[in-house]
Structure formats: C-alpha cells, structure tokens
N, C-alpha and C positions, 0 to 999 in steps of 0.2 A: 353694597357692602362697604366699599372704599370710603364713602362719605361719612360713615359712622365710626371710623377708626380715629383714635385719639393720639396714639404714639407713632404710628407709621406715617411716613411722608410719601405722598404720591409723586414719584420721580424715578427716572431710569438709573441715574448714577450721580452722586454728589461728591464722591471721594470722602465720604463721611462715615461716622460710626452709627448713625441712626438706622432704624429699620425702614426699608423702602418697599413700596408696593407699586405694581403697574399692571393695568389690564393688558393681557397679551394680544388678543385678536386685533384690536384697533391700533396697536402700536408696532410690535415686533413683526407680526405677520399680516399687516394690512394690505400689502401688495398682492397677496394670494387670492383674495376674494373669499366670500363666505362659503361657496361650494367646496373649494379646495381645502380650506381650513377644516370644514366638517369631515371631509374624506380622510383627513389626517388625525381626526380626533381632537382638534383644537376648538373647544367650545367658546362661545362669546363671553361666557362667565369665568373663563380661566384667568387666574391672577398669578403673577410672579411675585414672590416674596424674597427679599434679601434681608436676612435677619441681622440686626445690629447688636449693640452691647447693652441694650436696656435689660432690666430685670426680667427674667423668664416668666415669673408669675404675672407681672404687669402686661406682658405681651399676650400671654394666654388669655387673661381676663379681657384685654382689649379686643382680640379677635373673636372671643366668645360673645361679648356684648354686641359687636358689629354684626355677626352672623344672626344672632337672636333678633336684633332690630330689623334686619333685612327680611327674616322669615315672617315677621309680624306685618310688615309693610305691604 
C-alpha cells in the first residue's frame, strides 16, 4: 500500500509538515520477533501515519486509491 501513496512520505520523522507513513512491524517493533508481535496484536501490515497539513480531501483520496490499488494487486 505504501508504494501507491502520492502525498505521504515513507519516513519516521523529518521535522516537517508533510504526512509521514511507516510500516510498524519491521521498524519500531523489529526486535520483538514475529511471534511476540503477533501475541501483542501487531500485524505485519500495520502502518503508522503522522498526518501533516496537506488538504484533507487530497489525503483521503490518496489513501483510498492506495488501498484500492493494493486490493487489486
């Protein structure tokens, strides 16, 4: 899904006003291992979103098209 986003930047923190996205399991919780993450309810598909100041309608449309593209793939 992240590869299909147009507005969001894949990054942890930039000190910026842009929307940021990051996959949680392989970054924030990577040390725990898959079993422990699963026991905590942290799915490999979980994504952290830090919303920036982009237009709300643009962000909703961007995430909608990214999810739709992922569902088709």
